[in-house]
N, C-alpha and C positions, 0 to 999 in steps of 0.2 A: 446614381445608379451604380451598382456593384455586381460582381459575379461571385457566387459561393465557390470557394476553392475546392470543396469536397464533391459537390454534385453538379457544378457548373451551371446552375440555374441563375438567371438574372434576378436580382433582388433590389428593391428600392433602398434608398439611404436610411429610411426609418426602420426598415426590417432587418438591415444588415447589422451584425454584431462582430466586433473585432475580438478574436480569441487567439491569443499568442501571436498577434500581428497579422492575422489573415481574416478575411471576411467570411462569415458563415451565415447561412440561412437558419431559420428557427429550428427546423428538423435536424440539420447537421449539428447545430450547437447543442441540442438536447442529447444527441448520440455521443458527442465529445465529452460532455459533462458526465454522462453515465459511465463512460470508460474511465474517466479520472477518478470517480468515486469508487469503482470496483478495484482499481489499481491501489488506491489508498487503503481499502479494506484488506487486500491481500498483504500489503506491507505490515499492517497492524497485526494480522494473524501470524505472519512469520515472526514478528518480534516477540509475540506472546509465546509461541512455541519454542523459540530459541532461549527465551528467559526461563521457561519451565525446564528445559533440558540442562541449562547451566545450574539451576537450583538443585535439580536431581543429582547432577555430578558432584556438586559441593556437599550435599548431604551424604552421598555414598563415600566420599573422601573422609568426611568427619567420622562416619560410622567405622570405617576401616582403622582410623587412628585410635578411636576408643577401643576397638577390638585388640589392637596391638598393645595398647597401654594395659588393658586388663589381663592379657596373656602374659605380659612381662611381670605383673604383680603376683602371679600365682607361684 
């Protein structure tokens, strides 16, 4: 017998799942897993946005260098 740490419901040993060292019932475990998936998706989205901004900054820098080079050649 165990007690779900999140909702405090008593759960049998067969229904209890350890998640990060704490006992969870089936419903609370599903909620924790959904939260973990959303957090991972947000981190991936942030990484893609930051990568795109870095690429845009690099392209802008290269374009400025080309402009300076062409202006000096005239």
